[in-house]
Residue, then its C-alpha position, 0 to 999 in steps of 0.5 A: q461488498v467491496q473490491l480493492v484492486g492494487s496495481g503498479g508493482g514490477l521489477v525495479q533496480p536498487g535505488g529506483s522508484l515505483r508507485l503503487s495504487c489501490a482502487a476501492s469500489g463497491s458498497i463503500f462507507s466512510i473509510n477512516r484509515m487506509y493501509w499498505y502492508r507487505q509480505v515476504p513468503g514465509k514471513q508475517r505481513d508487516l505494516v508499511a504505512d497508513i493514512s487517515i481520512a484527514g491525511t495523517t500518516n504513519y510509516a514503518d521505520s524502515v521506509k521513513g523518508r523514502f516512501t510516501v502514502s497518499r489518498d484521493n478520497a473522492k476516488n477512494t484510491l490509495y497510493l504508495e510512492m516508493n523511492s530509493l528502493k532497496a533489495e529488502g523492499t522485495a515483497i508482495y504489497y497489499c492494501h487494506m481498509i475497513t469500512g462498514g465494520r468489515s475488513y478488506w484486502g487487495q489481491g496484492t501486487q509484487v514488487t521486486v528490487s533487483s539488479 
């Protein structure tokens, strides 16, 4: 079994920054790619960014140039640095990974961008 624990969310003003973390623990095999998703109530969960074990990254067009995804493979931890946050960034952010042929999700962390 694998547990993903996300942290770092909160309330921030437009234009501000937050850093999310997601720590994986348990029976972890090689994790090729790790993901950040976000979801607004009543809407689908959307991919924000992902990163391979080698550090190759992909971003949603809406966050390119403002968000940076990174990982610490030794600590099995995923990060999301969010800068120049906009009101539309308000959502619950989830980390996601697949290991040992099974899919795991973090519990979600709320990010609210508001003045």
